[in-house]
C-alpha positions as a Markdown table, in Angstrom:
| # | Residue | x | y | z |
|---|---|---|---|---|
| 1 | Met | -130.1 | -54.8 | -21.1 |
| 2 | Ser | -127.1 | -52.4 | -20.6 |
| 3 | Ile | -126.5 | -49.3 | -22.6 |
| 4 | Leu | -123.4 | -47.2 | -23.3 |
| 5 | Ser | -123.6 | -43.8 | -25.0 |
| 6 | Val | -120.4 | -42.6 | -26.6 |
| 7 | Thr | -120.3 | -39.0 | -27.8 |
| 8 | Phe | -117.6 | -37.7 | -30.1 |
| 9 | His | -117.1 | -34.0 | -30.4 |
| 10 | Cys | -115.3 | -32.7 | -33.5 |
| 11 | Pro | -114.3 | -29.1 | -34.1 |
| 12 | Lys | -115.4 | -27.5 | -37.4 |
| 13 | Thr | -111.8 | -27.5 | -38.7 |
| 14 | His | -111.8 | -31.4 | -38.9 |
| 15 | Leu | -115.5 | -32.1 | -39.7 |
| 16 | Glu | -115.0 | -33.4 | -43.2 |
| 17 | Glu | -112.1 | -35.7 | -42.2 |
| 18 | Trp | -114.1 | -36.9 | -39.2 |
| 19 | Glu | -117.2 | -37.6 | -41.2 |
| 20 | Asn | -115.2 | -39.6 | -43.7 |
| 21 | Tyr | -113.6 | -41.5 | -40.8 |
| 22 | Ile | -117.0 | -42.3 | -39.4 |
| 23 | Asp | -118.2 | -43.6 | -42.8 |
| 24 | Glu | -115.1 | -45.6 | -43.7 |
| 25 | Thr | -113.8 | -46.8 | -40.3 |
| 26 | Leu | -116.0 | -46.3 | -37.3 |
| 27 | Val | -119.0 | -48.0 | -38.8 |
| 28 | Leu | -116.9 | -51.0 | -39.8 |
| 29 | Met | -115.4 | -51.2 | -36.3 |
| 30 | Thr | -118.9 | -51.1 | -34.8 |
| 31 | Glu | -120.3 | -53.7 | -37.1 |
| 32 | Asn | -117.5 | -56.1 | -36.1 |
| 33 | Leu | -118.1 | -55.8 | -32.3 |
| 34 | Ile | -119.0 | -59.2 | -31.0 |
| 35 | Asp | -120.7 | -58.3 | -27.7 |
| 36 | Val | -122.9 | -55.5 | -29.1 |
| 37 | Asp | -126.4 | -56.6 | -29.8 |
| 38 | Lys | -127.6 | -53.4 | -31.4 |
| 39 | Tyr | -126.3 | -49.9 | -32.0 |
| 40 | Ile | -127.4 | -46.5 | -33.3 |
| 41 | Leu | -124.8 | -44.1 | -34.8 |
| 42 | Ser | -126.2 | -40.5 | -34.9 |
| 43 | Glu | -125.3 | -37.0 | -35.7 |
| 44 | Val | -126.4 | -34.9 | -32.8 |
| 45 | His | -128.3 | -31.7 | -33.4 |
| 46 | Ser | -127.9 | -29.0 | -30.8 |
| 47 | Asp | -128.8 | -25.3 | -30.7 |
| 48 | Tyr | -126.0 | -24.8 | -28.1 |
| 49 | Ile | -123.0 | -26.1 | -30.0 |
| 50 | Asp | -121.6 | -24.0 | -32.8 |
| 51 | Glu | -117.9 | -24.5 | -32.5 |
| 52 | Gly | -118.1 | -28.0 | -34.0 |
| 53 | Lys | -120.5 | -31.0 | -34.1 |
| 54 | Asn | -121.3 | -34.0 | -31.9 |
| 55 | Phe | -121.9 | -37.5 | -33.0 |
| 56 | Asn | -123.2 | -40.3 | -30.8 |
| 57 | Leu | -122.8 | -44.1 | -30.8 |
| 58 | Leu | -125.4 | -45.8 | -28.7 |
| 59 | Leu | -124.5 | -49.4 | -27.9 |
| 60 | Leu | -126.8 | -52.0 | -26.4 |
| 61 | Phe | -125.4 | -55.0 | -24.5 |
| 62 | Asp | -127.0 | -58.0 | -22.9 |
| 63 | Asn | -125.7 | -57.1 | -19.5 |
| 64 | Asp | -123.5 | -54.8 | -17.4 |
| 65 | Glu | -120.5 | -57.2 | -17.5 |
| 66 | Leu | -120.4 | -57.2 | -21.3 |
| 67 | Arg | -120.6 | -53.4 | -21.3 |
| 68 | Asp | -117.8 | -53.0 | -18.7 |
| 69 | Asp | -115.6 | -55.4 | -20.6 |
| 70 | Phe | -116.2 | -53.4 | -23.8 |
| 71 | Val | -115.2 | -50.2 | -22.1 |
| 72 | Lys | -112.0 | -51.7 | -20.7 |
| 73 | Ser | -110.9 | -53.2 | -24.0 |
| 74 | Glu | -112.6 | -52.3 | -27.2 |
| 75 | Leu | -113.4 | -48.7 | -26.4 |
| 76 | Glu | -109.9 | -48.1 | -25.3 |
| 77 | Asn | -108.7 | -49.5 | -28.7 |
| 78 | Ile | -111.2 | -47.3 | -30.6 |
| 79 | Ala | -110.1 | -44.2 | -28.6 |
| 80 | Glu | -106.4 | -45.0 | -29.3 |
| 81 | Arg | -107.1 | -45.2 | -33.0 |
| 82 | Ile | -109.0 | -42.0 | -33.0 |
| 83 | Glu | -106.3 | -40.2 | -31.0 |
| 84 | Ala | -103.6 | -41.5 | -33.4 |
| 85 | Lys | -105.5 | -40.0 | -36.3 |
| 86 | Phe | -106.9 | -36.8 | -34.8 |
| 87 | Gly | -104.8 | -36.2 | -31.8 |
| 88 | Gln | -106.7 | -34.3 | -29.1 |
| 89 | Glu | -109.1 | -32.7 | -31.7 |
| 90 | Val | -111.8 | -35.3 | -31.4 |
| 91 | Met | -113.0 | -35.6 | -27.8 |
| 92 | Ile | -114.8 | -38.7 | -26.5 |
| 93 | Phe | -117.4 | -38.8 | -23.7 |
| 94 | Asn | -118.8 | -42.0 | -22.2 |
| 95 | Thr | -122.2 | -42.1 | -20.5 |
| 96 | Phe | -123.4 | -45.3 | -18.8 |
| 97 | Leu | -127.2 | -45.5 | -19.2 |
| 98 | Asn | -128.9 | -47.8 | -16.7 |
| 99 | Pro | -132.5 | -48.2 | -17.8 |
| 100 | Lys | -135.2 | -48.0 | -15.2 |
| 101 | Lys | -137.9 | -48.9 | -17.6 |
| 102 | Ser | -137.9 | -49.5 | -21.4 |
| 103 | Arg | -140.1 | -50.5 | -24.2 |
| 104 | Phe | -138.4 | -51.6 | -27.4 |
């Protein structure tokens, strides 16, 4: 199993538009990803962030190769679409999670 965590940070000024984008577009894009076995899309609660809000897309792949291919192709496409709509307002952070032990 290989995991990718994608965090999106949206400032307060664009929250309503971003949440609509998540519901109408990002969920559909995620549902149509071929190499993603499972995913979790979450709103992130944090006591330390008050200038906006974070959202996280946790993607599970069968192996590292599928995850790497996704980052090089699909994630770049997703990022380009988000940048075309929101400019530099929505920031995207990738985190590669390499499980040492898991129990699902």
